[in-house]
N, C-alpha and C positions, 0 to 999 in steps of 0.2 A: 348915758342910758336914757336921760330925759329927752336929749335930742333925738334919739331913735324913736322914743315914745311919740314925740311931737311929729315925727315924720311918718307916723302910722306903722312903724316896724316893731313887731313883737321880738324883743331880744331873745327870749327863751326859744321861741319858735325858730329864729334865725340860727341859734346855736344847734338845735336839733337837726335842722336841715343840712347845716354843715358837717355834722357827725355822720348823718345818714348818707350824704354824698361821698364822704370819705370812705365809709364802709363799702359803698357801692364801687368806688374806684378800685379798692383793694381787692374785692371779690372778682370784678371784671378783669383786673390784671392778672390775678392768679389762675382763674378757671377758664378765661376766654382769650385774653390778649396773648399771654405766653404761649399756650398750646397752639393758637392759630399762627403765631409768628414762627414757632418751632416747625410747624408742618410746612409753612412756606419756605423756610430755610432748607428743610429736608427735601422738598421737591425742587428747589433750585440746585441743590447739590446732586440730586439723581439726574436732573436734566444736563448739568455740566459733565457729570460722569459718562452719561450716555453719549454726549457730544464728543467727549474725548475718545470713547471707544469706537464711535463711528469714524472719526478721523484717523484712528489707528487702523481700522479695518480697511479704509479706503487706501491708505498709504501702503498697507501690505498687499492689497490687490494690485495696485500700480506697479510695486516692486515685483510681485510674482508675474504679471503680464510682461514686464521688461525682461525678467530673467528668461521666461519662455520664448519670448520673441528672439532674445540672443541665443538660446540653445537651439532653436529651430534654424536660425541662420548658420550656426556652426554645424548642425547636422546636415543641411544642404551643401555647405562646403565640402564636408567630408565625403558625403555621398557622391558629389561631382568628381572629387579626387579619386575615390574608389573606382568609379565607373571609367574614368580615364585610364587608371592603372590596369583595370581588367581588360580594357580594349587593347592596350599595349602588350599585355601578356597573350591575349588571343591571337593577335597579329604575329607575335614571336612564335607561338606554338604552331600556327598554320605554316609559317616559313620553314620551321624546323622539320615539321612532318613532310612537307614537299621535298625538302632536302634529303631527308632520310629514306623516303619511299623508294628511291633508286638504288639505295645501298643495302636495304633489308630484305629484297625479294627473295634471295637465297636462304637467309635465316628463317623468313616466313614459311618457306616451303618445307624446311626441315621440321620446323615446329608443328606444321600441319601434319606431316607424317607421323610424328610422335603423338599427336592428339588422336589421329586415326587408330594407331596401334593401341593406345590406351583404352579407346572406346571399344574396340573389338575384344580386347581382354575383359572389359567390364561386362559386355554382352555375353561373352562365354561363361563368365562366373555366374551371371544372372540365370543363364539357362541351366547350369549345373545345380544351382540352388533351387530352381523350381523343380528340377527332376527329383532332388532329394525330398523336397515338400510332398510331391505327389507320392513318391515311394513311402515316406513315412505315413502318410495318410492311408494308403492302400494297406500297408502292414498293420497300422493300428486297427483299421476296421476288421481285418482278418483275424487278429488275435482277440480282439472284443468278441467276435462271433464265436470263436472257438472256446473262449472262456465261459461264455453263456451256455454253451452246450455241454461243457465238461462238468464233472462233479468235484474237481480239484480246486481248492481255494488257496490262491497264492497271497492274498492279503495278509493273513497272519504272519507269513514269512517276511513280507515287506515292513510290516510293523515292528517285528522283532529286530530286524536289521537297522531300522531307524532308531529305536531305543538304544541299541548297542553302539551306533555311531555317536549318539548324543552323550553316552556315558564317557566317551573318549575326549569329549570337549570340556572347556573350562566355562562355566556359567556363573562365575563369582560376581559378575556385574549385573545379574538379573535381580530386580526387585519388584515390589507389588505394583509399580507404575509401569513396568516394562510390558510391551506388547508382544504376545506370543501368539502366532497364527498358524493353525493346522489345516492344511488343505487335504481334502480326501476325494477319491474318485466315486465310490459307491456308498460305503457305509462306515460309519465311525466305529473303532474297536470299543469293546465294553470296557468301562472304566478308564477310558483314554486320559481324561483330565488328572485322575490320581497318578497314572503312570508318568505323565509328563511333569506333574509337580514334584513327584518323587525324585526324578532324575535332575530337575532343574533346582531342587531344593529351595523353592521360592513359592510364595502364595499369589504369584502373578496370575492375572486372569487369562484364561485360554480362550482365544477366538477360533471359531471354525468356519470354513468356507469350502463348499462344495465346487470341485474343479474337474469336470468330466473328462477334460482332454488329458488327464493323467491316465485314463483307461483303467489301471488297477494300482492301488498302493497309495502312498501319502507324500506329503511334502511339508516341511517345517520351516518357518521363517521367524527369526528372532534376533534382535540386536545386530543386524546386518549379516547374520549367519543363515545360510539356506542349505538345508539337507533334503535331498530327493531320493526316495527309494519307491520307485513306481514303474510301471510298464512303459511310460513314455520315455523315461530316462533310459531304460534298457534299449529301446528302440533307437534313440539317438546315438547311443554308444555303438550299435550294430551298424548304423549308417556310416559313422565316422571310420569304422574298421573295414567298411565294404571295399 
């Protein structure tokens, strides 16, 4: 210690500086060096990971391009083969057609006669159908005019017949979600919904739709069942029996 004193060194001050330097090293190591080194290591790890991902993506890209190139080559080869086969088939068909043309002229003539006969029958049926349509239209207009001039109301009779026909049917499948549609020509019967629900024995909603081409009367549609009691129906029956 005398030696240190002779050298002008304060021993206590030296000890204090050593202690302070040690504390500084500990603090720097804990709060600065280690976090910085950890951050550097993490960054290096991220860079390494990114590099590996990039290499992986590049390899996948190269593999994909190679695969697509190979597939395109296969498609071209198959397309070329298909075109060649199609050309061969077309040539064969042409040869067969030319060969059969001389053999099928009589058959073609017979088929043409059959087609002409069928076409004539179709035209005849179409003319007959048009005649019936015009006849039905004229008859409908005449009956409609007569009905409007007369005092006799046929609609209650049609309604009565419709309800009577409904009573003969089974409506056990009808439920509240069933669609029941009543078509009418002029006016709806009084309490029509109550009458229908009573026969159907169901709370199903009754839809109505005016259909003037019925002329007089009604038509009921429900669950695939169609009941018609109207003047249009009577006219069609008359035309069929004409």
